[in-house]
Structure formats: C-alpha cells, structure tokens
C-alpha positions, 0 to 999 in steps of 0.5 A: 475464471470468467465463469466465476465472475472474476477476471485475470485483471481483477485477481491481479489487482487484488493480489497487488493491493494485498501485497502492497499493504504487506510490503508497506509494513516493512519500513526497510522497503522503499516505495520505489522498491515496492513498486518494482516488486509489484511489477510497476515500471514507475513508483508514480504508477504504483502510487496512483494504483494504490490511491485508487485501491485505498483512497490514500498514498502509500506514504500516507498508509505507512505513516497511519500504520506507524502512528497506530502502532506507536501512538505518541504519549499524551501531551502534558500542559504545563 
C-alpha cells in the first residue's frame, strides 16, 4: 500500500470515519455502541477521533443531521 501513498493507518482512519457517519444515522445506536463497533475501547476516544475527523462531536453531528432532515416549522409571531 505504501507504493500508492497510502498507509494501513490512513485507510483504517478513513474507514472508521465513514462507518461512524453511517452509524450515526441510526438513532437506535448509542455513541458508546458506535465506539465499540469501530474498535474503540472508550467512547471518549471515539469522540476525540471523530472531532479530529470532522471538527465536531458525534452528538453534534447527529443533532445537525436530525435538524437538516426535520427542520422545525417557521415561528409565527403573534
């Protein structure tokens, strides 16, 4: 793999990031469960890695996605 400019670690990181984003779509999966599925021993280690990958926490990413899928109706002033 190194001939192509890729290392095992970089491929693993990319795969974990992609899977994390996919798993976060399923609100039945807790952050701890997602961390375990991705091979992290602690949810905090997953949270740190996710923040490094995306610039936000897994919870923030999930909330942003939920907001985008279910926008609240416009507020009526009254």
